[in-house]
LUMTORTI-901721 format. One line per 8 residues: for each residue x, y, z of C-alpha. Coordinates in nm, 4 decimals, padded with zeros to 6 digits, m for minus. Example, Ala and Ser with C-alpha at 12.3 -4.5 7.8 and 13.67 -1.06 7.14 Angstrom:
# residues 2
01.2300,m00.4500,00.7800 | 01.3670,m00.1060,00.7140
END
This chain:
# residues 352
m00.9628,m00.5701,00.9826 | m00.8078,m00.8866,00.8485 | m00.5517,m01.0890,01.0388 | m00.3673,m01.4100,00.9519 | m00.5514,m01.7290,01.0408 | m00.4198,m02.0732,01.1266 | m00.3038,m02.2424,00.8105 | m00.3133,m01.9116,00.6189
m00.0394,m01.6614,00.5277 | 00.0795,m01.6420,00.8870 | 00.2087,m02.0011,00.8727 | 00.3183,m02.0102,00.5057 | 00.6734,m01.9958,00.3761 | 00.8468,m01.6603,00.3386 | 00.8522,m01.5752,m00.0322 | 00.9910,m01.2213,m00.0369
01.2704,m01.1232,00.1999 | 01.4063,m00.7714,00.1548 | 01.6835,m00.6917,00.4020 | 01.8841,m00.3789,00.4795 | 01.7477,m00.1849,00.1817 | 01.8895,00.1647,00.1373 | 01.8126,00.4138,m00.1395 | 01.9730,00.7571,m00.1670
01.8704,01.0191,m00.4187 | 02.1598,01.2408,m00.5251 | 02.1131,01.6181,m00.5208 | 02.1840,01.7306,m00.8763 | 02.2143,02.0947,m00.7723 | 02.4849,02.0107,m00.5121 | 02.3341,02.2773,m00.2891 | 02.2093,02.0457,m00.0193
02.2828,01.6923,00.1072 | 02.1699,01.3866,m00.0835 | 01.8267,01.2559,00.0208 | 01.8125,00.9251,00.2049 | 01.4803,00.7752,00.0927 | 01.5264,00.4323,00.2547 | 01.7560,00.3548,00.5465 | 01.8184,m00.0088,00.6442
01.4650,m00.1272,00.5672 | 01.3754,m00.4944,00.6002 | 01.0395,m00.6597,00.5253 | 00.9143,m01.0128,00.4662 | 00.6065,m01.1386,00.2839 | 00.4761,m01.4923,00.3119 | 00.3056,m01.6916,00.0383 | m00.0510,m01.5709,m00.0121
m00.0052,m01.2820,00.2300 | m00.1032,m00.9196,00.1708 | 00.1401,m00.6790,00.3365 | 00.0231,m00.3197,00.3669 | 00.2921,m00.0499,00.3667 | 00.1380,00.2428,00.5509 | 00.2788,00.5899,00.5899 | 00.2405,00.9595,00.5228
00.3663,01.1324,00.2095 | 00.7464,01.1269,00.2034 | 00.7766,00.8329,00.4436 | 00.9502,00.6151,00.1820 | 00.6699,00.3676,00.1200 | 00.6519,00.4092,m00.2600 | 01.0319,00.4053,m00.2833 | 01.0289,00.0741,m00.0969
00.7770,m00.0689,m00.3422 | 00.9827,00.0473,m00.6377 | 01.3012,m00.0902,m00.4833 | 01.1397,m00.4320,m00.4444 | 01.0208,m00.4143,m00.8048 | 01.3726,m00.3302,m00.9223 | 01.2837,00.0221,m01.0343 | 01.5154,00.1937,m00.7847
01.8899,00.1396,m00.7569 | 01.9880,00.0166,m00.4117 | 02.2855,00.1647,m00.2330 | 02.2691,m00.1273,00.0128 | 02.0640,m00.4370,00.0862 | 01.9329,m00.7452,m00.0900 | 01.6005,m00.8688,m00.2281 | 01.5397,m01.2440,m00.2135
01.2522,m01.4370,m00.3675 | 01.1931,m01.7860,m00.2322 | 01.5499,m01.7872,m00.1037 | 01.7093,m01.6760,m00.4319 | 01.8876,m01.3394,m00.4559 | 01.7136,m01.1325,m00.7260 | 01.8742,m00.7987,m00.6370 | 02.0440,m00.7764,m00.9767
01.7578,m00.9330,m01.1769 | 01.5980,m00.6847,m01.4228 | 01.2428,m00.5673,m01.3584 | 01.0896,m00.7601,m01.6493 | 01.2433,m01.0893,m01.5340 | 01.1283,m01.0823,m01.1717 | 00.7789,m01.2090,m01.2476 | 00.6210,m00.9260,m01.0492
00.3263,m00.7090,m01.1563 | 00.2604,m00.3462,m01.0635 | m00.0704,m00.1624,m01.0357 | m00.0762,00.2143,m00.9885 | m00.3426,00.4562,m00.8676 | m00.4307,00.5729,m01.2194 | m00.4428,00.2201,m01.3593 | m00.2330,00.3218,m01.6628
m00.4705,00.1512,m01.9053 | m00.4318,00.1857,m02.2821 | m00.7148,00.4249,m02.3790 | m00.7197,00.3106,m02.7423 | m00.7719,m00.0555,m02.6476 | m01.0857,m00.2356,m02.5326 | m01.1270,m00.3814,m02.1862 | m01.0454,m00.7296,m02.3130
m00.7428,m00.6105,m02.5083 | m00.6066,m00.4302,m02.2015 | m00.6385,m00.7411,m01.9871 | m00.4870,m00.9622,m02.2571 | m00.1858,m00.7356,m02.3123 | 00.0602,m00.9142,m02.0758 | m00.0555,m01.2492,m02.2146 | 00.0103,m01.1285,m02.5668
00.3593,m01.0168,m02.4656 | 00.4148,m01.3669,m02.3220 | 00.2976,m01.5097,m02.6581 | 00.0217,m01.7220,m02.5113 | m00.2058,m01.8993,m02.7615 | m00.5171,m01.7027,m02.8566 | m00.7530,m01.9612,m02.7067 | m00.5780,m01.9537,m02.3717
m00.5755,m01.5730,m02.3735 | m00.9493,m01.5605,m02.4375 | m01.0186,m01.8101,m02.1616 | m00.8043,m01.6167,m01.9148 | m00.9657,m01.2799,m02.0037 | m01.3136,m01.4266,m01.9540 | m01.2080,m01.5765,m01.6202 | m01.0651,m01.2454,m01.4967
m01.3649,m01.0387,m01.6069 | m01.5839,m01.2689,m01.4011 | m01.3443,m01.2450,m01.1053 | m01.3481,m00.8632,m01.0965 | m01.7233,m00.8361,m01.1576 | m01.7105,m00.7111,m01.5173 | m01.8581,m01.0047,m01.7074 | m01.9639,m00.8921,m02.0538
m01.7379,m00.5843,m02.0590 | m01.4760,m00.7362,m02.2892 | m01.5569,m00.5223,m02.5957 | m01.6162,m00.1972,m02.4049 | m01.3847,00.0978,m02.4568 | m01.1990,00.1727,m02.1318 | m01.2810,00.5420,m02.1796 | m01.6498,00.4564,m02.1298
m01.5895,00.3079,m01.7843 | m01.6197,00.4694,m01.4442 | m01.3124,00.5169,m01.2290 | m01.3951,00.2116,m01.0213 | m01.4501,m00.0028,m01.3291 | m01.1189,00.1111,m01.4760 | m00.9385,00.0062,m01.1578 | m01.1035,m00.3360,m01.1796
m00.9713,m00.3685,m01.5343 | m00.6252,m00.2607,m01.4167 | m00.6373,m00.5267,m01.1445 | m00.7446,m00.7927,m01.3932 | m00.4572,m00.6976,m01.6229 | m00.2103,m00.7096,m01.3331 | m00.3308,m01.0598,m01.2430 | m00.3471,m01.1869,m01.6021
m00.0007,m01.3431,m01.6183 | m00.0323,m01.4884,m01.2650 | 00.2492,m01.2790,m01.1143 | 00.4628,m01.4188,m00.8359 | 00.4123,m01.0920,m00.6482 | 00.1573,m00.8142,m00.7021 | 00.2737,m00.4631,m00.6107 | m00.0049,m00.2087,m00.5560
00.0865,00.1602,m00.5303 | m00.2052,00.3597,m00.3824 | m00.4479,00.1609,m00.6023 | m00.7649,00.3307,m00.4752 | m00.6490,00.6812,m00.3806 | m00.7973,00.8506,m00.6909 | m01.1508,00.7302,m00.6056 | m01.4104,00.8828,m00.3744
m01.4448,00.7452,m00.0216 | m01.7589,00.5348,m00.0726 | m01.6175,00.3694,m00.3842 | m01.2780,00.3183,m00.2169 | m01.4381,00.1370,00.0754 | m01.6369,m00.0897,m00.1558 | m01.3437,m00.1666,m00.3840 | m01.1128,m00.2320,m00.0890
m01.3467,m00.5100,00.0212 | m01.3670,m00.6486,m00.3322 | m00.9925,m00.6260,m00.3842 | m00.9262,m00.8116,m00.0592 | m01.1683,m01.0856,m00.1659 | m01.0030,m01.1201,m00.5066 | m00.6525,m01.1427,m00.3625 | m00.7624,m01.4084,m00.1134
m00.9559,m01.6087,m00.3747 | m00.6577,m01.6124,m00.6106 | m00.4026,m01.6767,m00.3352 | m00.2047,m01.3772,m00.4587 | 00.1018,m01.2666,m00.2644 | 00.0888,m00.8870,m00.2586 | 00.2336,m00.5660,m00.1176 | 00.0090,m00.2608,m00.1091
00.1275,00.0941,m00.0445 | m00.1223,00.3405,00.1003 | m00.1477,00.6470,00.3254 | m00.4989,00.5444,00.4357 | m00.5067,00.3321,00.7523 | m00.8654,00.2166,00.6942 | m00.7664,00.0896,00.3506 | m00.4531,m00.0795,00.4819
m00.6362,m00.2467,00.7700 | m00.9227,m00.3646,00.5479 | m00.6973,m00.5271,00.2896 | m00.3864,m00.6464,00.4724 | m00.2863,m00.9519,00.6744 | m00.0029,m00.7440,00.8237 | 00.0933,m00.3788,00.8048 | 00.4326,m00.2094,00.8168
00.4188,00.1555,00.9262 | 00.6887,00.3751,00.7711 | 00.8317,00.7141,00.8579 | 01.1402,00.9032,00.7386 | 01.2680,00.6096,00.5357 | 01.2404,00.3573,00.8211 | 00.9960,00.0807,00.9089 | 00.8721,00.1941,01.2507
00.6378,m00.0920,01.3385 | 00.5169,m00.4162,01.1829 | 00.2287,m00.6320,01.2987 | m00.1251,m00.7450,01.2382 | m00.3710,m00.4594,01.1781 | m00.5409,m00.5158,01.5119 | m00.2097,m00.5199,01.7026 | m00.0874,m00.1979,01.5410
m00.4261,m00.0360,01.5995 | m00.4487,m00.1309,01.9655 | m00.0821,m00.0817,02.0536 | 00.0992,00.1750,01.8366 | 00.4726,00.1635,01.9059 | 00.5138,00.5418,01.9339 | 00.3130,00.8565,01.9860 | 00.3873,00.9592,01.6261
00.2356,00.6355,01.4944 | m00.0680,00.6785,01.7186 | m00.1293,01.0299,01.5883 | m00.0870,00.9124,01.2295 | m00.3540,00.6487,01.2959 | m00.5996,00.9153,01.4113 | m00.5479,00.9240,01.7883 | m00.5631,01.2948,01.8698
m00.4621,01.2964,02.2385 | m00.1822,01.1116,02.4183 | m00.1863,01.1030,02.7986 | 00.0997,01.0020,03.0256 | 00.0274,00.7390,03.2909 | m00.0676,00.9811,03.5673 | m00.3204,01.1669,03.3526 | m00.4481,00.8488,03.1913
m00.5320,00.7008,03.5325 | m00.7814,00.9784,03.5978 | m00.9898,00.8295,03.3176 | m00.8657,00.4701,03.3208 | m00.7587,00.3740,03.6760 | m00.5832,00.0570,03.5596 | m00.3687,00.2232,03.2909 | m00.0078,00.1014,03.3093
00.1486,00.3454,03.0648 | 00.0681,00.6094,02.8071 | m00.2809,00.6021,02.6561 | m00.3829,00.7437,02.3195 | m00.7384,00.8646,02.2662 | m00.9396,00.8980,01.9485 | m01.1739,01.2006,01.9180 | m01.4739,00.9878,02.0195
m01.3064,00.8113,02.3126 | m01.4622,01.0360,02.5778 | m01.8411,01.0322,02.5764 | m02.0821,01.2500,02.7716 | m02.2961,01.0090,02.9724 | m02.5288,01.0714,03.2684 | m02.3920,00.7498,03.4201 | m02.0297,00.8619,03.3802
m01.7983,00.8803,03.6805 | m01.5661,01.1644,03.5749 | m01.6654,01.5316,03.5731 | m01.5731,01.7552,03.2801 | m01.6398,02.1144,03.1777 | m01.7490,02.1876,02.8208 | m01.5215,02.4421,02.6535 | m01.6604,02.4359,02.2998
m01.9105,02.2412,02.0892 | m01.9610,02.1714,01.7196 | m02.2480,01.9793,01.5575 | m02.1906,01.6340,01.4091 | m02.4150,01.3786,01.2395 | m02.4762,01.1786,01.5580 | m02.4704,01.4624,01.8131 | m02.1925,01.7072,01.9007
m01.8151,01.7146,01.8991 | m01.6791,01.8703,02.2157 | m01.3690,02.0220,02.3658 | m01.3605,01.9307,02.7322 | m01.1533,02.0280,03.0353 | m01.1024,01.7509,03.2900 | m00.9284,01.8010,03.6230 | m00.5946,01.6209,03.6349
m00.6096,01.5553,03.2603 | m00.6357,01.8892,03.0815 | m00.8173,01.9631,02.7568 | m00.9333,01.6690,02.5459 | m01.1743,01.5942,02.2617 | m01.5081,01.4299,02.3313 | m01.8548,01.3667,02.1948 | m02.2132,01.3775,02.3093
m02.4965,01.1791,02.1572 | m02.7956,01.3465,01.9951 | m03.0152,01.2935,02.3043 | m02.7781,01.4998,02.5226 | m02.7590,01.8696,02.4451 | m02.4667,02.0491,02.6075 | m02.3420,02.4050,02.5900 | m02.0068,02.5716,02.6585
m01.9536,02.6176,03.0307 | m02.1726,02.3220,03.1308 | m02.0515,02.0629,03.3820 | m02.1062,01.7095,03.2507 | m02.0258,01.3501,03.3421 | m01.8199,01.1468,03.0982 | m01.7055,00.7888,03.0416 | m01.4313,00.6391,02.8257
m01.4957,00.4061,02.5331 | m01.2057,00.1611,02.5707 | m01.2397,00.0575,02.2037 | m01.1339,00.4105,02.1040 | m00.8150,00.4029,02.3115 | m00.4725,00.2495,02.2547 | m00.1944,00.1561,02.4951 | 00.1477,00.3036,02.4224
00.4852,00.2054,02.5678 | 00.5767,00.4102,02.8751 | 00.8990,00.5090,02.6994 | 00.8406,00.4737,02.3238 | 01.1353,00.3091,02.1516 | 01.2394,00.3446,01.7900 | 01.1664,00.0194,01.6111 | 01.3196,m00.1126,01.2921
END
């Protein structure tokens, strides 16, 4: 996970300030109410910062990105860039660049021609265009690919070309809409690391929309979690991970069990509020201090996934390592891996 460092984005000037954004989609059939896609949403992005917008399908995250780009009509709110109101500025004059999950490359153009396209539109001299294309190919790890047809590239290579094209004209703000979601997991993880490196090296200010928390945490300085058209929580990846603001956010992040304080204290005596547990938080261990009964088991790569019953807690998920074989009905000792738990507010509050 990446967090702001002293002297980095966390201390830089605010470049984008979107406040009170609202977007409503009218129902053309007039059979049901209009859809409120964004409701009083506010976000800020500092110079050189990568803000991850994280949420499930239908949470409003892509609508927010499009609203910032100028592609959605606002029913309320303002978008400011470096203190100047650009709410009414057309998309093509905002100086922003967008990159989508399918890359939207021109299939009839070469790699170099795709990257040079925004420079050609800006009427840059041929020599400068060539120099910039060469620089970007090196940056995204595709040196020597300039004359390749984009149809000959792998999915990951095509996304690198799309990124290079998005960066070509040195945009004031880069908007990334699920840029890696069409790729397989291994490639996504590798490209997320590369993309983060490229954004940092170029000092690019960016907003990335994703439904994947691992992707958001790997690439972002801060994350904003969305749900039902609202921003529910904003913070550094590690803060959001360790202290989700609500049970709903915790479950979205992969915590499968939420215990109130009284049940949590059976496992964690010093718990001061609700505790969320990931599936691997409770581990069968001969040195454990809490007794559990195995209800069900399922094999996993490193051992077994378990369903456990613990007195005073109820049924919870757990794991056992490969050197400990357990069967349904067995009594076992367990311990809690604190790194796989998160503290929740005792009375979760809605946050904007």
